[in-house]
Structure formats: structure tokens, C-alpha cells
C-alpha positions in Angstrom: 173.4 -60.7 93.2 175.2 -57.6 94.3 176.1 -56.4 97.7 176.0 -52.8 98.9 176.6 -51.2 102.3 176.4 -48.0 104.2 178.9 -48.3 107.1 178.6 -45.5 109.7 179.8 -44.8 113.2 176.3 -45.4 114.6 174.6 -47.8 112.1 175.6 -50.1 109.3 173.1 -51.1 106.6 173.8 -54.0 104.2 171.7 -54.9 101.1 171.8 -57.7 98.6 170.0 -56.8 95.4 169.8 -57.5 91.7 168.3 -55.8 88.6 165.8 -57.3 86.3 166.2 -57.2 82.5 164.6 -53.8 82.4 167.0 -52.4 85.0 164.5 -52.3 87.9 166.1 -52.8 91.3 165.0 -55.8 93.2 166.0 -56.1 96.9 166.7 -59.7 98.0 167.7 -59.0 101.6 168.5 -55.8 103.7 169.3 -55.4 107.3 170.5 -52.6 109.7 173.0 -53.2 112.5 174.2 -51.1 115.5 177.9 -50.6 114.5 179.1 -50.2 118.1 177.9 -53.7 119.0 180.5 -55.4 116.7 184.3 -55.6 117.1 184.9 -55.6 113.4 183.0 -55.3 110.0 183.7 -59.0 109.2 181.4 -60.0 112.1 178.5 -58.1 110.5 179.2 -59.7 107.1 179.3 -63.2 108.7 175.9 -62.6 110.3 174.3 -61.0 107.2 175.4 -63.1 104.2 173.4 -66.1 103.3 175.5 -69.2 102.6 173.7 -70.0 99.4 173.9 -66.6 97.7 176.6 -65.9 95.1 177.8 -62.2 95.2 179.1 -60.8 91.9 180.2 -57.4 93.1 180.2 -55.2 96.2 180.4 -51.5 97.0 180.6 -50.0 100.5 180.3 -46.4 101.6 182.5 -46.1 104.7 182.6 -43.3 107.3 186.3 -42.5 107.1 189.1 -41.6 104.7 189.6 -44.3 101.9 193.3 -44.4 100.8 194.4 -47.0 98.3 191.1 -48.8 98.9 191.8 -49.2 102.6 189.9 -47.4 105.4 190.4 -46.9 109.1 186.9 -45.8 110.2 186.8 -42.4 112.0 184.4 -43.2 114.8 184.9 -47.0 115.0 187.9 -49.3 115.6 187.4 -51.0 112.2 189.7 -51.4 109.3 188.3 -52.2 105.9 190.6 -53.4 103.1 189.2 -54.0 99.6 191.9 -56.5 98.7 191.1 -58.6 101.9 187.4 -58.4 101.2 187.9 -59.7 97.7 189.6 -62.8 99.1 187.0 -63.2 101.8 184.0 -62.9 99.5 185.7 -64.5 96.5 184.6 -61.8 94.0 186.6 -59.7 91.6 184.7 -56.3 91.9 184.8 -54.5 95.2 184.8 -50.7 95.8 185.3 -48.8 99.0 183.9 -45.3 98.9 184.0 -42.6 101.5 180.5 -42.4 103.0 180.0 -38.9 101.6 181.1 -40.1 98.1 178.4 -42.7 98.4 175.9 -40.1 99.7 176.7 -37.7 96.8 176.0 -40.4 94.2 172.9 -41.3 96.1 171.6 -37.7 95.9 171.7 -37.9 92.1 169.2 -40.8 92.3 166.7 -39.3 94.7 163.2 -38.4 93.6 162.1 -34.7 94.1 159.7 -35.7 96.8 162.6 -36.8 99.0 164.1 -33.3 98.8 163.2 -30.0 100.5 164.4 -26.8 98.9 165.7 -24.3 101.5 166.5 -21.4 99.2 163.5 -19.5 97.9 165.7 -17.7 95.4 167.2 -20.9 93.9 167.9 -21.0 90.2 168.7 -24.3 88.4 172.2 -24.0 86.8 174.8 -26.5 85.5 178.0 -26.9 87.5 179.5 -28.7 90.5 177.4 -29.8 93.4 178.5 -30.0 97.0 177.2 -32.3 99.7 177.4 -31.7 103.5 176.0 -34.0 106.1 175.9 -33.7 109.9 175.2 -36.9 111.8 177.5 -39.0 114.0 180.3 -36.8 112.4 180.4 -34.1 109.7 180.9 -35.2 106.2 181.6 -33.1 103.1 182.0 -34.1 99.4 181.9 -32.6 95.9 180.3 -33.8 92.7 182.5 -32.5 89.9 180.7 -31.7 86.7 182.8 -32.4 83.6 180.2 -31.0 81.2 178.1 -34.1 80.9 178.6 -36.3 83.9 179.2 -36.0 87.7 182.2 -37.5 89.4 182.2 -37.8 93.2 185.2 -36.4 95.1 185.7 -37.4 98.7 187.0 -35.0 101.3 187.6 -34.8 105.1 186.4 -31.2 105.1 184.4 -31.7 108.3 187.6 -31.8 110.2 188.7 -28.4 109.0 189.0 -25.5 111.5 185.8 -24.0 112.9 185.7 -20.3 111.9 183.9 -18.0 114.3 181.7 -15.4 112.6 180.5 -13.2 115.4 181.1 -12.4 119.1 179.1 -15.3 120.4 180.9 -17.7 118.2 184.3 -16.1 119.3 183.3 -17.1 122.8 182.2 -20.5 121.7 185.6 -21.1 120.0 187.4 -20.0 123.2 185.2 -22.3 125.3 185.9 -25.4 123.0 189.6 -24.8 123.1 189.6 -25.7 126.8 188.6 -29.2 125.7 190.2 -29.4 122.2 193.2 -27.1 122.7 195.2 -28.3 119.7 192.4 -28.2 117.1 188.7 -27.2 117.1 187.1 -28.7 114.0 183.7 -28.0 112.6 182.7 -31.6 113.5 183.0 -30.8 117.2 179.9 -28.6 116.7 178.1 -29.9 113.6 177.5 -33.5 114.7 175.4 -35.3 117.3 177.7 -34.4 120.2 177.6 -30.8 119.0 174.3 -30.2 120.7 175.8 -31.0 124.1 178.8 -28.8 123.4 176.5 -25.9 122.5 174.2 -26.4 125.4 177.1 -26.6 127.9 178.7 -23.5 126.4 175.4 -21.6 126.8 175.1 -22.8 130.4 178.7 -21.6 131.0 177.8 -18.2 129.5 174.7 -17.9 131.8 172.4 -17.5 128.7 169.5 -19.1 130.6 169.0 -21.5 133.6 169.9 -25.2 132.9 166.9 -27.2 131.7 165.9 -29.8 134.3 164.8 -32.2 131.6 168.3 -32.4 130.0 170.1 -35.4 131.4 173.7 -35.5 132.5 176.2 -36.4 129.8 177.0 -39.7 131.5 173.4 -40.7 132.2 173.1 -43.2 129.3 170.2 -41.2 127.8 170.8 -39.6 124.4 171.3 -36.1 125.7 171.8 -34.6 122.3 168.4 -35.9 121.1 166.7 -34.3 124.2 168.4 -31.0 123.6 167.6 -30.9 119.9 164.0 -32.1 120.3 163.2 -29.6 123.1 165.0 -26.8 121.2 163.0 -27.3 118.0 159.8 -27.5 120.0 160.7 -24.3 121.8 160.2 -26.0 125.2 163.3 -24.6 126.8 165.2 -21.3 126.0 168.6 -22.8 126.5 167.9 -25.8 124.2 166.3 -23.5 121.6 169.4 -21.3 121.5 171.6 -24.4 121.1 169.6 -25.4 118.1 169.6 -21.9 116.6 173.3 -21.7 117.0 173.8 -25.1 115.5 171.8 -24.1 112.4 173.6 -20.8 112.1 177.0 -22.5 112.1 175.7 -25.3 109.8 174.6 -22.7 107.3 177.9 -20.8 107.4 179.9 -24.0 106.8 177.6 -25.0 104.0 178.3 -21.6 102.4 182.1 -22.2 102.9 181.8 -25.5 101.1 179.8 -23.9 98.2 182.5 -21.3 97.7 185.4 -23.8 97.9 183.8 -26.1 95.3 182.1 -23.3 93.3 178.9 -25.3 93.6 176.7 -23.5 91.1 174.8 -26.7 90.6 173.6 -26.7 94.2 174.2 -27.9 97.7 172.7 -31.1 99.0 172.3 -31.5 102.8 172.3 -35.1 104.0 172.9 -36.8 107.4 170.5 -37.8 110.1 170.3 -34.5 112.0 168.8 -32.1 109.4 165.5 -34.0 109.0 165.0 -34.2 112.8 165.4 -30.4 113.1 163.6 -29.6 109.9 161.5 -26.6 111.2 164.7 -24.9 112.4 166.4 -25.6 109.1 163.5 -23.9 107.3 163.1 -20.8 109.4 165.6 -18.7 107.4 168.5 -18.8 109.8 170.4 -21.5 107.8 170.1 -19.5 104.6 171.0 -16.2 106.1 174.3 -17.7 107.4 174.8 -19.6 104.1 174.7 -16.4 102.1 176.6 -14.1 104.5 179.8 -14.1 102.5 180.2 -10.4 101.7 180.8 -9.8 98.0 179.7 -13.3 97.1 176.2 -13.0 98.5 174.8 -12.5 94.9 176.4 -15.8 93.8 175.2 -17.8 96.9 171.7 -16.2 96.8 170.8 -18.2 93.7 172.3 -21.6 94.6 169.8 -24.4 95.2 170.1 -25.8 98.7 168.2 -29.1 99.0 167.8 -31.1 102.2 167.4 -34.9 101.8 164.7 -36.6 103.8 165.8 -40.1 102.7 168.0 -41.9 105.3 169.0 -44.5 102.6 170.8 -42.0 100.4 174.4 -43.3 101.0 173.2 -46.9 100.5 171.6 -45.8 97.2 174.9 -44.4 96.1 176.7 -47.7 96.9 173.9 -49.6 95.1 174.3 -47.5 92.0 178.1 -47.1 91.9 178.8 -49.8 89.3 176.0 -48.5 87.1 177.0 -44.9 87.2 
């Protein structure tokens, strides 16, 4: 039996699986947990692992920087250490991957029906692939192509500086500096909480009257989900503009990542947000911002941009790590 996990700031999913003699994956047990309800990852392991199952190897995709096989999670007070996990589980093979490394590997194993192509001008070409994923945070990774095989490269690119592209975004950057005066990262916008930041900015600018259906930030209701849902449905002008602005900035950052990695092989979009706002991702705004790179528009115009509908993509990457 093998153990795989997708460890995120919101949700942790663990799976025990094996492969039959023909290589077909067989799931023995799988369970999702609310990450915030546990003080440490070991508590989830203790709840999940059956006493009578022998684990041969384990791979975990973790939302945070993995350095020397140790990770302090970004949005949780957890520390994962591969050496300690080896002792705890009594197995020789354990690998910690950054969650976007795991997602990148998982993208390579997705069937076409799990992917939505956003670029009508896409042309299939060999080369590096980049992955960007907005969810609880903003993740970015690269799949380096060595000529015959892909190698995942982790990054913390989501924490790079937000670069404003027009007058409205200049005003947004100035607004966010009031709260994040030392550093305004892309993740402050391109993540779940980003919808609240955008909505409050637009309220501050007097773009439209506040929506009575959007709860207060401290209400206990998922305010970001309300804003994004109403925005996609066009039920409120302020929410709709927040979603439009989110998509515009998301497209621009995806284009930045494509240039930095020279991702001629394509861009994959993961994370939990994009499928929930799919109509807005498909209306052309994302691709216009993606391609708006001056002299490099002709290059970006042909790059495939595929959105994953499969929430298990990072787990699939962890499951397939030792076989890749």
C-alpha cells in the first residue's frame, strides 16, 4: 500500500492506494479533512491510518515552501518534516512536494475531458509548461521539459509583487498599501480573500452602491463566495466588477508566468477558484490580459491555456510521484 496526500490551507485529502499487476490504480481508502480543525498534521494521520495496513511509501503535496524536505505551511501552523515522518510511519520512502509541484505532476495525468481550453488560437508545441492556481493562496510552478521528460520545479511566485497594468489597478495598489504597506503580493488579490479586497476597494472608489446581500467580513459567512457567485451571475454591479477585475489580474499574472518560464508547451490553471467562476474565465477577459505583453503578444497568442476542472489534481500528482 502507498500513501498520498494533498495538504492545503483549507482542506487536506489523504489516500491509501495500490496498483494491480497491470498498473491500474486501486483506492483502498480516501478521506478529506478540514485543515483548520487540527492543531498539527500528525493528528490527521492518526485519525486516517488504519492500524492493520502496512504503508510502503508516501508522498505529500504541501501548501508551503519545501526546503531540505521540511515545510512550514504558509496558511497553517503546521510543520512537516520528512525525516520525522519516516520514523513515525516506519517507511523508507517519503517525499514532500510543494503543492504546486504535485499539481503540476497531476496535470500531466489528467484526461482531456477534465480540461477546458481558454485560448482559441492555441497551437500544440513542445516546451516548458507553467501552472498557476488561485485558491486559499496563489500557487505557481513550472514543468521543465528536458527534451523527453517533464521535471516539476516549485516556486513561491504567488508572493511576488503585484504589478498594476492600468489606472484602476494603480488605484487598487495604492488602496492595498494601506493594509499591506511593506509588500503587496499577487496573492493578496488572486486568492479567496482577494474577492473581499476587490469588493471593498470598489466600494471605497464609489464604483456602485454596496450590495445588501454581501455580508460583513466578520459575519462568519463566506463573504468571498457570495461576492464571486453574485458577480458571475451578474446579480450585482459591484460584485460583477470585482470578478471582472479578478479575472483581468489573473490573466495578466498567468501571462507573466508564461514569459518567465517560456512556457511554449502551455499553461495549466488549477486551484479551486477558476472552476467556480468558469463563465467569467471564458468570456475573453482572461485571455486579453494574458496576451497583453506588447511585443510578445504573437508568442503568447499561440500558447495553450487549459483550465483544470478536477479538484483532485494535486492528489493525483502525489499518487503518481514515485512512478513518474
